[in-house]
N, C-alpha and C positions, 0 to 999 in steps of 0.2 A: 594700424593702431585702432582699437575699438573704443569708441566713446571716451576720448581724452577728457581729463578734468582740468578746469581752469578756475582761478580765483581772480576777481576783478577788484583792484584797488583804485579808488576814485574819490573825488570831493563831491559833497552834496550841494555845493554852491558853485554857480547860481543854480536855481531850480531847473533851468533848461538843460544844464549838464547832467543832472540826476535823471531827467526823463530820457535823454539821449543814451545814457549808459544802460538803463533798463530796456530800451528798445534793442540795443545791441545784444544784451544778454539773452533776450527772448529769441532773437534771430539765430544766435549761436546754438541755443538749445534745439531749435528747429532743424539745424544742420548737423545734429549729432554730437554737439559738444556739451558735456555736463558742467554747467556753470554754477559756481558758488558765489552768491551775491548777498551782501548783508541783509537787504530788505526782505529776502525770503529764506535765508539760512541762519540768521542770528535770532535766537529765541529769547523770550522774556526770561529773565533770571540769569542768563549767561553773562560772563565777564567779557566785555567787548574787546579788551586788550588781549586777553588770553586767546580769544577767537581769532583776532588778527594775526597774532604770532603763530598760532597753529597753521593757519592758511598759508602764510608766507613760507614756513619752514617744513610743512608736511610733504613728505616724499611722494605721496599719492597725487599731489597736485602737479600736473605736467607743466603748466604755464601760469605765471602770474601776469595778468594784463594790467599795466600801469597807465591809466587814462590821464593824460597830461593836459591840463588847462591852466589858466593863470592862477586860480585859487589853489590848485594842487601844488604847483611849483612853489608858490610863496609859503604855504604851510609846511611843505617838506623841507625847504631850506631853513625855516625858523623852528622846525621840530614842534609844530603846534598841532594839538588835537590828535584825532585818530590817524589822519594822514601822516603827521609827524612820527607817530609810533610805528606805523607800517614802514615808513621810509627809513627809519633807524634800523629796523630789522633787516630790510632789504639791502641797505648799503653794506651792512656787515656780511650778509650772505654773498653779495656780488663780489666784494673785494677780497673775501676769504677763499674764493674759488676762481681759478684763472679761466676755466672753460665753462662759464655759467651762461646758458642760453634760456634758463627758466624764466627770467624776467624780461618782459617784452613791452617797451614803451609804445603807447598808441597816442598820437597827437590829435587832440580834439579842438585846439585853439591856437591861433597865432596873434601877434600884436599887429598894430596898424602898418608896420613896416615889413610884415611877413616873417618876422622872427618867431621861432618856435618857443612856446612855454614848456620848459623841461627842467626838473630839479638838477642841481649841480652834480649830484652823484650819478646822474644818467647822461650828462652832457656828451660824453664820448661814445655813447652806445647807439647803435643803429636803431632807428624807430620806424614805425608805420604811420604814414600820414593819412588821417581821415578827418581833416579839419574843415573840409568844404564839400559841397555837392559834386564839384568837378573831380575830386580825387577819392570820394568815399567808397565807391564800388570797387575801384581798383585796389584800394587799401583793404577792403573787406576780403577780397579774394586772396590777397597776400597774407592776411591774418589767418584765414582758414588753412592755407597751405602750410604756414608755420606751425600751427597747432597740430595738424595731422601729419607733419613731416613729409609733405608732398611738394617739394620745390618745383617751380616752373622750369628753372634751368638746373639740370642735374650734371654732376661731374661725370665725364665720359668714363666708360669702362677702361681699366688698365690693360693695355696690350702686352704682348710678349716682346722680349728683346729681338731686334732684327736678326733673322737667321744668318745673314751674311757675316755677322760678327764672330760666329763660331767656325767660319771657314779657316782652313789652314793658311791661306794666303789672304792678305788684306785686299779689300776692294777700294780702289781709288777712283774718284770721279773728277777727271780733269775738267769736266763741264762746270764745276761749281763756280769758278772764277767768272765764266761767261754769264752764268745765271745771275750772279750779283750785278754784273755790269749792265745787263739788259734791264733789270728792275730799276736801276738808277737812270738809265737812258730812255726809258719807255715813252716819256712824254714827247720829246722832240730832240732828235739827234741825227746828225749826218752819219754817225757811227753805228746806228741801230742795225742797218743791213749787214755791216761787217761783223757785228756781234753775233747775229743769227748764224752767219756762215761759219764763224769760228766755233760756235756751240756745236753745230752739226759735225764738223770735222773732228772735234774732240770726243763727241759721243761715239762715233764710229771707231776711232782709235782706241777707246776704252774697252771695246769688246774682245780684244785679244786675251785679256786675263781670264776669260770664262771658257777657254778651250778645254775640252775634256779628253783625257788620255785613258783609254780602256782597251786593253789588249786581250780581253777574254776573261771569263769567270762566270759566276752564276747570275741569273737574271736579277735577283734582288740587289746585288751590288751595283748593277747598271742603273736600276730604278733609283736607288739611293743617291748615286752620283748625279743623275739628271735632276732630281728634286732638289738636291743641295745647291746645284748650280743655278736652278731657277730662282731659289730663294735669294741667292747672292745677286742675281741680276735685277731683282725687284727694285733696288735702290736706283738703278738707271732709269727704269720706267717711271718710278715716282718722280724723279728729277725731271723727266721729259714732260710729265703731266703738268708740273709746276711751270715749266718753261712755256708750254702751250698757253696756259692761263695768263702768263705774263705778256705774251706777244700777240695773241690772236686778234685783239681788238685794234691793234695799231695799224695805221694805213700803210706803213712801210713793211708790213708782213705780207709778202707776195707769193703767188702760186709757184713761180719758177723756183723759189728757194726750196720749197717742199718737193717739187718734182726732182730737182737735182739731188736733194738729200736722199730720197728713196732710191733713186737710180744709183747713187754712190754707195748706198748701203748694200744693194744687191751686187754691185761690182766688187765690194769688199768680200762678200761671201764667195764669189766666183774666184777671185784672186787667191783666196786662202783655202781653197778646196773644201769649203763648208757647203756640202751639197744639200739643198733644201727639198729635193724631190722626195716624195713619200716612198719609203721602202723599209723592210724589216731586216735588212742586212746590217751588220755591225757598223760598217763605215758610214752608214746613214743615221743609225740610231744615236750615235754619239753627238749628233747635232740637234737632238730633240729639245735641248734647252734653248737653242736659238729659234726653233720653230715656235715654241711657246712664247718667247720674248717678242718675236715678230708679230704674232697675232695680237698680243696685248698692246704693243706699240702702235700698230695701225688702227686698232679699235679706239684707243685713247685719242689719237689724232682725229679720226672721223667724228667721234662723239663730241669732243670739245669744239671743233670747228662748226659742227652742226648747231651746238648750243649758242655759239656766237654769230650764227648765220653767215659764216664765211663760205657760202655755197660756191663761190667762184674758185676757191682753193680746192675744195673737195672735187669739183668737176674736173679741174685741170689735172689733178693727180690721178683720178680713176680713169680718165680718158687717155692718159699718156702711154706711149710705148717707151718702156725703159730699155734703152739700147745698151746691152751688156756685152762687153768684149770677152769672148770665150778664152779661157786660159789654155786651150788645146792648140794644136798646130794650126796655123793659119789665122788665129785670132779673129774668127768670124763674129759678126754682130748677131746677138740673140735678142730679138724683141720680146720682152716680158711684160706682163700686166701686173696690176696690184694684187691679183689673186695669188701671187707668189708668197704673199705675207700670211696666207691662211693655208696650212697644210695639216693633214692628219698626223696626230702624235701617237706613234706606235707604243712608245715606252709607257706613256700614261694610260692610253685608252685600250691597249691590248695587254701588255705584259703586267702592268700594275693591277689591272682588273682581275687577271687570272691569278696572280699571286695572292691577292687579298679576298678573292671570291666576292668582289664588290658587285652590288646591283645598281650602281650609279650609271646613268645613261652616258655621261661624259665626264671622265676624271679631269680632263683639261678644263672644261667649262666650270666644274665645281671648284677646282683650284683657283681659277681666275676670280670667281665670285668671292672666295674667301679673302682675296687680297685687295678688293676694291671697296671704296666707300659706297654706301647703299645708293645714293642718288646718282653718282657717276656710273655705277654698274647698270642701273636702269637705262641710262642714256646710251650705254654701250650695247645693251640688248637691242634697242631700236636701231642704232647705227649698224649693227651686225646684219640685220635683215635688210636694211636699206642698201648695204653694200652688195648683198646678193642681187637685189633688183637692179642696181646700177651695173652689175656685171652682165646682166641680160642686155643692157643697152650698149655697153662699151667694149666688153671683152670679145675679141675676135676668135671665136671657137664654136664648134657645134657640139663639143663634148661637155656634158653636164659636169663631169669631174674636174674640168679645168676652170669652172666658175668658182666664185667665192661661195663657201658653204658656211652658213651662220650657226655655229655650234651653240652659241648662247641662246638660241631660240627655244631651248628646253625651258627657259625661264620666262618666255614671252606669254603674256596673258591678254595682249591687245589684238583687236581685229584689224586695226588700221595702223599704218606707219605714216608719220608726218600728218597727223589728223588736222593740223591747222591749214592744210591745203584747201579746206573749205572757204578760207578767207581769201578774197581777191587780193588784198594787200600783201598777205604772206606769199601767195602764189607768185606775185610779180617778182619777189625776191628769190623764191625757191626754184623757179623755173630754170634758173642757171644750172642747177644740178643735172638737168636732163637735156640741156642744149636746145631748148625750144623757145619760140617767140611768144606764143599765146596759148590759151586754154585749148583751142581746137587742135593745134599741132601736138600738144601734150597728150590729149586723149587718143589721137590717131597713133602716136608713138607707142603708148602703153598697150592699147588694144592689139597692136601688131606684134608684141613680144611673145616669144615661144617659151612659156614657163613649163618645161618638161621634167622638172625635178620630182622624183618619187618621194612623196610624203610618207612619214610614219606616224605612229601615235604619240611620239615623244617630242619631236621638234615641231613647234607651232609656227609654221611659216605660211602666212596667208598667200593665196594665189596673187600674183602681182597686181592684177586689175582690181581685185578686192582690197588688197593691202594698201594700195594708194588711193582707194575710194574715188575712182574716176567719175562715178555717177554724181558725186557731191562737190567736185572741184569748183571753186569760185561761186558756191551757192550763197555765200555771205559776203557783204562788202568789207 
């Protein structure tokens, strides 16, 4: 809006009110508002009542500011003088139009009990309070925003219908009951631990409905199936995020519950022949929906626990050996690490890119970004790189490809991860992540890590010693 036009309706009494109105009008003019005020717009020889009616009804006037003080309220209610004339016109205008935002009450005076002076025809209308020095500047900012239609709080953009509603089979979340139970029991309950365990059990059980059956066909059909399934699974991850926010700060939320959950999740995949290893053979590709789901699920877990400083839970999960019973003859135990939850997605990052001639660095990372709230996504980017660093500490392998690889690092613009490690207070809590007792042992540990990952020009992954800023650790109190 360029130079909006306003008319100010006010009382000349007392003199102080007249002066304050002129000061307000000059300030508005200086801020780009074209103000019509009787003292400089009403000329000799003009009919003041015609002038008032024109200003109130003129479609070129964007706003009519009604300056409410005691004298204005009394004259408007009794229909006395110019104020009475204007208020008669305005009341007709207001009540004849249901959606009338042109008339804006601005309160300049209250009585001794703090009650607002406002004419009866404006009693139910929302006003701007500029009656004292304490609220004047805030009120003025609100007034400017109303005039220029630049509200401080904007209505969020309307999203699209959840894609899973278009699926042929409905998606049922059996976790919903447990989610509600946990929110009720969050403060103090002997049942809290049981509620968490039931939630985990039902989440894993709900994954059966996302199995994909594809016995051959063109690549596009496979890509469409995988993307459709990923969209359907999003509600599970969204529910998991809400679950984490509900429980993470509760003392009854324990590491062992998450270690068991992730181990049971991997066991579910093994028992149901959902092979998570990276491969471009069809029997593996049909599981790319689960690979994407796992990556988002684990990143959500790490990011939210990091935000709530549950360093103990993160450490215990990333340092755990998940003991998975093989479904092959002999049922041997396979020790797996958390890196199983991050696997290359052939369907998205190879086949879809080839089909669409995409120049995106990572289709999977781009898709994940489109599904996440901006703030949470930023936290996930940091968590992703931290998980790579922690894999250097805890994952028992010499193979770089068996480490956690931070795909979201294409969106990283930071030189350090966990920048608050410069704080001695923060370090005392965060040191749990690395299993060290003090600054010296932390520096020794990080200096000794072999960061042999080949960097490219797209994934912004600082070398671990630089990324954790070991030269500045505990430099502040």
